[in-house]
C-alpha positions in Angstrom: -0.2 -0.1 0.0 1.1 3.3 -1.0 1.9 6.2 2.1 -0.5 8.9 0.4 -2.8 9.6 -1.7 -3.7 12.9 -2.2 -7.6 13.7 -3.2 -8.4 16.8 -5.5 -12.2 17.2 -5.7 -13.0 18.9 -8.8 -15.8 20.9 -10.7 -15.3 23.2 -13.5 -11.6 23.8 -12.8 -9.9 23.4 -16.2 -7.4 26.4 -16.1 -6.4 25.1 -12.7 -6.0 21.4 -13.0 -2.3 21.1 -14.5 -1.1 23.6 -12.0 -2.8 22.2 -9.2 -1.6 18.5 -10.0 2.2 20.1 -10.6 2.2 21.6 -7.0 0.9 18.7 -5.3 3.2 16.3 -6.8 5.9 18.3 -5.5 4.4 18.6 -1.8 3.9 14.7 -2.2 7.7 13.5 -3.3 9.0 15.8 -0.7 7.2 14.0 2.5 7.2 10.3 0.7 9.8 10.1 -2.2 8.7 9.2 -5.7 7.5 6.4 -5.3 4.9 6.6 -2.0 1.8 8.8 -2.9 -0.7 9.4 -5.8 -2.9 11.6 -6.8 -6.7 11.3 -7.2 -8.5 13.5 -9.6 -12.0 13.3 -8.3 -14.3 15.1 -11.2 -17.7 15.1 -10.5 -19.4 15.9 -14.0 -18.2 19.1 -15.3 -19.2 21.0 -18.5 -16.0 22.4 -19.0 -12.4 20.1 -20.2 -11.5 19.6 -16.4 -11.9 15.6 -17.7 -10.1 16.1 -20.7 -7.4 17.5 -18.9 -6.8 15.5 -16.1 -7.0 12.1 -18.6 -4.3 13.8 -20.4 -2.4 14.2 -17.2 -2.8 11.0 -15.8 -1.6 9.1 -19.5 1.7 11.3 -18.9 2.2 10.4 -14.7 2.2 7.2 -13.2 1.6 8.9 -9.7 -1.9 10.5 -11.0 -5.2 8.7 -11.6 -8.3 10.2 -11.9 -12.1 9.2 -10.7 -14.9 10.7 -13.2 -18.7 11.1 -13.0 -20.6 11.8 -16.0 -23.1 13.6 -14.2 -22.4 15.7 -10.9 -23.1 13.7 -8.0 -21.9 16.2 -5.6 -18.4 17.2 -3.9 -18.8 14.7 -1.0 -20.4 11.7 -3.0 -16.9 12.4 -5.2 -14.9 12.6 -1.6 -16.2 9.0 -0.7 -15.8 7.2 -4.1 -11.9 8.6 -4.4 -11.9 7.5 -0.9 -13.0 4.0 -1.7 -10.7 3.7 -4.5 -7.6 5.1 -2.6 -4.7 3.0 -2.6 -2.8 5.1 0.4 -3.0 4.5 3.7 -3.1 8.1 4.6 -5.6 9.9 2.4 -5.8 13.8 2.3 -7.9 16.2 0.2 -7.8 19.7 -0.4 -9.4 22.6 -2.6 -8.4 22.9 -6.1 -7.6 26.7 -5.5 -5.0 25.3 -3.0 -6.2 28.2 -0.8 -4.7 26.7 2.4 -1.0 26.6 2.9 0.8 22.9 1.0 3.2 23.5 3.9 1.0 22.2 6.1 0.5 18.7 4.4 3.2 17.5 6.4 2.2 17.7 10.0 -1.4 16.7 8.7 0.2 13.6 7.3 2.4 13.3 10.9 -0.7 13.5 12.8 -2.5 10.6 11.2 0.2 8.3 11.0 0.5 9.1 15.0 -3.0 7.7 16.1 -5.4 10.5 14.5 -8.6 9.0 12.5 -9.1 12.5 11.0 -6.2 15.6 11.2 -8.0 18.7 10.0 -6.7 22.2 9.1 -8.6 25.2 10.6 -9.0 28.7 9.9 -10.8 29.7 12.8 -8.3 28.7 15.5 -6.8 31.6 17.8 -3.0 30.8 15.5 -4.8 30.4 12.6 -3.7 33.1 9.5 -6.5 33.6 7.6 -7.4 36.1 4.3 -11.0 36.3 3.0 -14.1 38.4 2.7 -15.8 39.4 5.8 -19.0 38.2 4.6 -17.5 34.0 4.2 -15.9 35.4 8.0 -19.4 35.7 9.6 -21.4 33.0 7.3 -18.0 30.4 8.4 -18.1 31.2 12.1 -22.2 31.3 12.6 -22.0 28.0 11.1 -19.6 26.2 13.1 -20.9 28.0 16.1 -24.4 25.6 15.5 -22.2 23.0 14.4 -20.5 23.2 18.3 -24.0 24.0 19.9 -26.4 21.9 18.3 -24.2 18.7 17.6 -21.5 19.0 20.2 -18.5 19.1 18.2 -15.5 20.3 20.0 -13.6 21.7 16.7 -13.6 25.3 15.5 -13.4 24.7 11.7 -15.4 21.7 10.6 -16.0 22.9 6.6 -12.3 23.7 5.9 -11.4 21.9 2.8 -7.6 20.5 4.2 -8.1 17.5 5.5 -6.3 13.8 6.0 -8.0 10.8 7.1 -6.5 7.2 8.2 -8.1 5.1 5.3 -8.8 1.7 7.7 -10.4 4.1 10.2 -12.7 6.3 8.0 -13.5 3.0 5.5 -16.5 1.7 8.1 -18.2 5.5 8.0 -18.5 6.2 4.6 -21.7 4.2 4.4 -23.1 6.1 6.9 -22.7 9.6 5.9 -26.0 10.5 3.4 -25.0 14.1 2.4 -23.6 14.5 -0.9 -22.4 17.9 -1.2 -20.5 20.8 1.5 -22.3 19.0 4.9 -20.6 16.0 3.9 -17.5 17.1 5.9 -19.7 18.0 9.1 -21.3 14.9 9.0 -18.2 12.8 8.4 -16.6 14.7 11.4 -19.4 14.4 14.1 -19.8 11.0 12.8 -16.6 9.6 13.7 -16.6 11.7 17.0 -19.8 9.8 18.1 -17.4 6.8 17.3 -15.0 8.0 19.6 -12.3 8.4 17.1 -9.6 10.8 17.5 -9.5 13.7 15.3 -6.8 16.5 15.6 -7.2 20.1 14.5 -4.7 22.7 13.2 -3.9 25.9 12.3 -3.4 26.2 9.2 -2.7 29.4 7.3 -5.3 29.8 4.7 -6.0 33.0 1.6 -9.4 33.1 -0.5 -8.6 32.7 -3.8 -10.2 32.3 -7.8 -13.3 33.3 -7.5 -15.4 36.2 -6.1 -17.3 35.7 -3.1 -21.2 34.2 -3.8 -22.0 33.6 -0.4 -25.9 34.8 0.7 -26.0 35.1 4.5 -29.7 34.8 4.6 -29.9 31.9 2.4 -26.8 30.1 3.0 -27.7 30.4 7.2 -31.5 29.0 6.8 -29.3 25.9 4.4 -26.8 25.1 7.0 -29.2 25.3 10.2 -31.5 23.1 8.6 -28.4 20.4 7.5 -27.7 20.6 11.5 -31.1 20.4 12.5 -31.5 17.3 10.3 -28.2 15.2 11.4 -29.1 16.3 15.2 -33.2 14.4 14.3 -30.8 11.4 13.0 -28.6 11.1 15.3 -29.8 12.4 18.6 
């Protein structure tokens, strides 16, 4: 088994694929050497050329594989499928814009190797260094407050797209997670906590990149609250 799989969930990211894979590959080689890693592009029903670009990269680099969905199944569902298909003992994933500084990847992997089932970056711990719009900051803090208050989680930041997992420990949980999109991370973390699994959270450097913020506070807070309450009803 490989030491590390890095999953890159992508939807309509044709312009980012090549650069993202190159930077992640460089980071992986520093951690594992040339033979200990793979990069798995989880392409989720893109309408642009993301799949074609990713497939071309895979054809020219034996470390790169592609999970492709003809129709969009959701970020969470794409991640779950890619985790099942992964070959690494440690499985990490991160957003395609690489907002999270890759210098922290080694720390995530080390925490999993030390016994954590999940190691996650945090944008909301005191030592975190974050650059993002005020609207996203408000939405994130409100969301995470609700998760802690209603679901009893101990984490500061549940949705940071920069995590590492112990594949063997996490695989049994995947079939229990019902959400298929953005709430997937939170549901996985809450279920892991309720199973008594160790979850480590660490401050990171994170900078908002790429697309203009599209946060609608009223709409997004209502959506997030409904997801939290639904999980509370299901888990008790």
